[in-house]
Residue frames relative to the residue before (quaternion, step in Angstrom):
aa qw qx qy qz dx dy dz
M 1.0000 0.0000 0.0000 0.0000 0.00 0.00 0.00
E 0.1499 -0.7750 0.6101 0.0688 3.55 -0.96 0.93
V 0.1004 -0.7827 0.6130 0.0394 3.55 -0.93 0.93
G 0.8510 0.0527 -0.0606 0.5190 3.57 -0.78 0.99
G 0.6547 -0.5372 0.3230 0.4224 3.62 1.08 0.51
V 0.4806 0.6446 -0.4579 0.3792 3.58 1.19 0.32
P 0.3366 -0.7647 0.5080 0.2097 3.65 -0.53 1.10
P 0.5953 -0.5675 0.4206 0.3831 3.59 -1.17 0.55
R 0.5050 -0.6888 0.4307 0.2917 3.60 -0.79 0.96
K 0.6102 0.5823 -0.3525 0.4054 3.58 1.13 -0.61
R 0.8030 0.3095 -0.1379 0.4904 3.57 1.11 -0.62
T 0.6276 0.5591 -0.3417 0.4205 3.58 1.16 0.03
L 0.5141 -0.6410 0.4714 0.3204 3.61 -1.06 0.68
N 0.7749 0.2782 -0.1456 0.5485 3.56 0.87 -0.97
S 0.3209 -0.7613 0.5304 0.1900 3.58 -0.77 1.02
N 0.7902 -0.0749 0.0244 0.6077 3.58 1.19 -0.45
A 0.0650 -0.7813 0.6206 0.0124 3.51 -1.20 0.55
L 0.0638 -0.7835 0.6177 0.0233 3.53 -1.15 0.62
G 0.0577 0.7958 -0.6000 0.0582 3.52 -0.92 0.91
M 0.0508 0.7839 -0.6179 0.0347 3.58 -1.12 0.62
G 0.0130 0.8148 -0.5787 0.0311 3.52 -1.13 0.60
L 0.2889 -0.7112 0.6173 0.1722 3.49 -1.43 0.20
E 0.0663 -0.7628 0.6426 0.0263 3.51 -1.18 0.77
Y 0.0867 -0.7913 0.6050 0.0192 3.55 -1.00 0.88
S 0.2112 -0.7757 0.5861 0.1009 3.57 -0.90 0.95
G 0.8265 0.2690 -0.1924 0.4555 3.53 -1.17 0.64
I 0.1707 0.8185 -0.5318 0.1347 3.57 0.98 0.75
F 0.7425 0.2539 -0.1666 0.5970 3.56 1.19 -0.59
K 0.5448 -0.6416 0.4380 0.3158 3.58 -0.91 0.96
A 0.6958 0.4796 -0.2733 0.4596 3.59 0.96 -0.84
R 0.7621 0.2645 -0.1560 0.5699 3.67 1.26 -0.31
P 0.0458 -0.8660 0.4977 0.0172 3.58 0.54 1.16
K 0.6940 0.4690 -0.2868 0.4649 3.64 1.14 -0.45
D 0.5172 0.6146 -0.4439 0.3973 3.62 1.17 -0.08
K 0.1961 -0.7747 0.5938 0.0932 3.57 -1.25 0.61
I 0.1157 -0.7411 0.6557 0.0865 3.51 -1.23 0.57
G 0.0144 0.8310 -0.5541 0.0465 3.57 -0.97 0.79
L 0.1092 -0.7583 0.6406 0.0517 3.50 -1.31 0.48
A 0.0299 -0.8052 0.5910 -0.0387 3.56 -0.92 0.97
F 0.1701 -0.7562 0.6255 0.0891 3.54 -1.21 0.67
G 0.0902 0.8054 -0.5848 0.0343 3.57 -1.12 0.53
T 0.0879 -0.7681 0.6313 0.0618 3.48 -1.36 0.36
A 0.0870 -0.7772 0.6213 0.0495 3.56 -1.19 0.61
H 0.2517 -0.7666 0.5793 0.1158 3.51 -0.97 0.93
I 0.4060 -0.7112 0.5235 0.2349 3.56 -0.84 1.01
N 0.5894 -0.6122 0.4051 0.3371 3.53 -0.95 0.99
D 0.5558 -0.6360 0.4284 0.3212 3.61 -0.94 0.89
R 0.5903 0.5684 -0.3691 0.4385 3.62 1.08 -0.63
I 0.6504 0.4975 -0.3004 0.4892 3.61 1.03 -0.84
T 0.6506 0.5188 -0.3096 0.4601 3.58 0.92 -0.94
N 0.6729 0.4906 -0.2922 0.4702 3.60 0.92 -0.86
Q 0.6145 0.5314 -0.3316 0.4797 3.55 1.07 -0.76
D 0.6372 0.5184 -0.3360 0.4608 3.60 0.94 -0.85
K 0.6537 0.5173 -0.3121 0.4557 3.63 0.98 -0.83
I 0.6384 0.5290 -0.3142 0.4624 3.57 1.01 -0.82
I 0.6522 0.5039 -0.2989 0.4810 3.56 0.95 -0.98
R 0.6411 0.5394 -0.3162 0.4450 3.58 0.93 -0.89
A 0.6951 0.4684 -0.2640 0.4772 3.59 0.90 -1.00
A 0.6853 0.5047 -0.2886 0.4386 3.62 0.91 -0.88
T 0.7586 0.3882 -0.2081 0.4801 3.57 0.98 -0.80
G 0.3488 -0.7491 0.4840 0.2879 3.57 1.24 -0.52
T 0.5067 0.6384 -0.4242 0.3947 3.56 1.27 0.34
D 0.5405 -0.6046 0.4836 0.3293 3.51 -1.37 0.19
T 0.1016 0.8096 -0.5656 0.1196 3.61 0.92 0.93
P 0.4660 -0.6942 0.4705 0.2822 3.58 -0.83 0.97
V 0.2824 -0.7104 0.6187 0.1811 3.55 -1.18 0.72
R 0.3103 -0.7897 0.5032 0.1639 3.57 -0.45 1.17
G 0.0715 -0.8219 0.5649 0.0149 3.59 -1.04 0.80
R 0.7891 -0.2398 0.2214 0.5204 3.60 0.05 -1.25
E 0.2239 -0.7450 0.6205 0.0996 3.51 -1.19 0.78
Y 0.1596 -0.7716 0.6132 0.0563 3.58 -1.12 0.84
G 0.0176 0.8110 -0.5847 0.0062 3.59 -1.02 0.66
V 0.1018 -0.7353 0.6667 0.0673 3.46 -1.37 0.50
E 0.0661 -0.7939 0.6043 -0.0103 3.54 -1.04 0.87
G 0.0673 -0.7807 0.6211 0.0149 3.55 -1.11 0.81
F 0.0350 0.8102 -0.5848 0.0200 3.57 -1.01 0.64
Y 0.1572 -0.7278 0.6551 0.1282 3.53 -1.35 0.29
A 0.1651 -0.8001 0.5743 0.0532 3.60 -0.51 1.22
I 0.1438 -0.7999 0.5807 0.0477 3.58 -0.56 1.19
N 0.2261 -0.7506 0.6093 0.1191 3.54 -0.66 1.16
V 0.2451 -0.8215 0.5042 0.1046 3.57 0.05 1.39
M 0.7477 -0.1683 0.1678 0.6200 3.54 0.92 -0.96
P 0.6625 -0.4797 0.3358 0.4672 3.63 -1.14 0.25
G 0.8055 0.2549 -0.2123 0.4911 3.54 -0.76 1.11
L 0.7544 0.3071 -0.2060 0.5423 3.66 1.20 -0.09
L 0.0136 -0.7944 0.6050 -0.0531 3.53 -0.70 1.20
L 0.0975 -0.7670 0.6325 0.0452 3.59 -0.99 0.93
E 0.0253 -0.8396 0.5395 -0.0575 3.56 -0.76 1.06
P 0.1686 -0.7594 0.6222 0.0883 3.61 -0.39 1.18
D 0.0783 -0.8159 0.5721 -0.0295 3.55 -0.99 0.86
A 0.0624 -0.7767 0.6258 0.0349 3.56 -1.07 0.74
Q 0.0636 -0.7875 0.6130 0.0046 3.56 -1.04 0.91
V 0.1187 -0.7405 0.6574 0.0742 3.56 -1.20 0.68
I 0.0565 -0.7986 0.5992 -0.0009 3.55 -0.78 1.06
V 0.1869 -0.7754 0.5995 0.0667 3.57 -0.67 1.18
H 0.8267 0.0438 -0.1123 0.5495 3.56 -0.87 1.07
P 0.0734 -0.8325 0.5490 0.0121 3.62 0.62 1.12
G 0.8347 0.1228 -0.1384 0.5187 3.54 -0.91 0.99
G 0.5996 -0.5741 0.3515 0.4328 3.59 1.28 0.32
N 0.5544 0.6241 -0.3694 0.4083 3.57 1.29 0.10
S 0.2835 -0.8022 0.5023 0.1542 3.58 -0.27 1.29
S 0.6144 0.5429 -0.3666 0.4397 3.63 1.19 -0.21
Q 0.5840 0.5698 -0.3823 0.4336 3.59 1.23 -0.18
R 0.5344 -0.6161 0.4724 0.3341 3.55 -1.13 0.67
T 0.5828 -0.5460 0.4634 0.3841 3.55 -1.21 0.47
A 0.2767 -0.7689 0.5566 0.1497 3.57 -0.87 0.98
V 0.1215 -0.7537 0.6424 0.0676 3.57 -1.04 0.85
L 0.0577 -0.8077 0.5860 -0.0299 3.56 -0.69 1.12
L 0.1225 -0.7573 0.6390 0.0571 3.53 -1.04 0.92
G 0.0100 0.8190 -0.5715 0.0498 3.53 -0.90 0.96
F 0.1907 -0.7533 0.6208 0.1040 3.47 -1.38 0.08
R 0.0887 -0.7921 0.6036 0.0188 3.56 -0.74 1.08
T 0.1005 -0.7538 0.6411 0.1034 3.51 -1.28 0.47
A 0.0731 -0.7801 0.6194 0.0488 3.53 -1.12 0.58
T 0.0275 -0.7882 0.6144 0.0236 3.52 -0.98 0.80
T 0.0941 -0.7687 0.6301 0.0561 3.53 -1.09 0.69
F 0.2092 -0.7815 0.5794 0.0992 3.55 -1.05 0.80
């Protein structure tokens, strides 16, 4: 049973996650409908997964990573080109991707478009 969109802890990869962000419109006087934003987030890997990683590491004697927590930051600038057309370059940085501290920090660049009719 799920209540309020919370997945069952026995079957989910992340046991908890937290995200927050800020968005500001009209940063430039000449572009009052453009938006700029910054968001931060973190996700904790379910303790069942972490414990399983530890068991595998001990049983195999390998340096299998033990997953823990992932952190992310995202920034964007939404350009309101004309009524009905939005262009939004986006950059994200993810530290410990997948909760794996042995993974390199990931840097992602993206681009979104939105149209309304």
